C-alpha angles and dihedrals in degrees: 000000000000118000116250116267117252117245117238090255092052091047090054091049091049091047092050091045091054093048093048090047093050091047092049092046093050094047091047090052092046094051090044090058094038115033111237092233088061090055092046091049091053093046091052089064090068112100110231090229090059091052090052091048089049090053091049092051090044090056090046089054091052090049086061089046090052090050089051092051090048091055090054098045096041130286097242094086111094111255093228089059092046093048093050091048091048092052091046087054088055089054091049090053087066093057108025128071115266132345089287089070091067091043091055092049096050092046091051091051094055096036094092091060102040121101096209119041092187091054089051092054096045093041091052092051090047089050091056092047092050091050092050091047092050091051090051091050093049090048094049096046090045091050091049092050093043097047100031094103094048102039116065095202096045094110093047091047091051092050091049090050092052091051092048091049094053094043092045092051093051091044092052092052091046093050091047091049094048102035096040099068090040090055090048091053091046093057098029115150099024135088091262089052092052091050092047092047090053091046093050090047092053093045090049090050091052091043092054088065105044089167087075093062092042092050092047092049090050091049091048092051090049090051094048091048090049090053091049088050091055090053091048089053090051091048093050090051089052091050094249107154107202127141113261091234090058090055092053090050098043099039095048092044092049091050091053090050091048091057087081105101097233101111139032106285091331090297110162094007094071095044095046092046093048093049091050094047092049094046094092088058091058093247116171108250095217094052093046091051089047092053090049093050092045088053088052090056089054089052092050093046092051091047091052090048089051093051092047093049093048093048097044103036099041101095128182091274096046094096097044112134118250120247119261136061119319126210119237113264115263112258 
C-alpha cells in the first residue's frame, strides 16, 4: 500500500519545518561550542556608526548588483524600478526557500515593464550564475593568497585553475553554439522546440555581446569584494586579527556553502562554515560568530528596507508598460 501523497500546502509546511529545525540545531550547536555571552561581548565592541556605514555600503553594493541584473535582462527597464525589485527580492530571501525565491519575486515585479519575458528569465538565471562564479573566483584567489606561503604548489594550482577556467568557458560557449541548433531541430514543431528555439536565440543574442558578461562579472566581483571589506571592518572593530586574504577565502566559501536551502536565509550555515574555515588562522570563534550574526542583521535590515520601498513607492502607474514594440511572451 503506497503512502498518501502530500498536498502542496503540507509539502511547504514540511519544508519549512525542516529548515527551521536545521537552523535551530545549528544555532544550538554553535552556542554550545561558543557561549552566547562571549558572542554578545564581542558584538558590543562594534560602534553603531560602523554598523550604519556597513548597511549604507551594503545597499550601494546591491545598487551595483541591480545595475548588473538590468544589463542582463535589457537596459530599457528604469533603474529605479529594477533597484526596488532587487531589494524586494532581498527581503523575499529572508522568508522564501532558497535564493531562487528572491529571484522569482524580483522577476515578477519587473515583468509588467519588460519587453521580452524570455530575456528576463534567461538574464535572471545568467545573473545568478555570474554571482556564483564571482564568489568562486574570490574564494579561490583568497585561498591562494592566504595559503601561498604554506602550500608549495599554490602557484601551480592557481595557474592550472586559470587555464581550466578559460578552457571551460570557451568549451561551454562552443557546446551551446553547436548543440543548441541541433536540439532545436530535434524537437522542431512542438512546444519544446519553440522553447528551445527561443532559448537559443536569447543565448545567441547575449553571446554576440560578450562585453555584457565580462562587465557583469567584473561588477559582481567588485560587489563581493565590497561585502568582504565590510566584514573585515566589522572584524577589526571587534579586535579579530585575521589576514585579509583569509577573510576573502573564508567569507566567499561560506557564502557558497550557505546557498544550499537547508536553513533560514543561510542562518547558522554561514556562521558555522566561516568559523571552521578561519580556524587554521587562529581566529577567535566567538568573534567570528559575532561578525557573522552582525552581518545577518545587515541582511535583515536591507531586506526590510526593500520591502518598505517596494510597498510605498510602487504607485498605480509603476507597472505601466513602456512604449515601443513588445515581443510575444515565450510559450
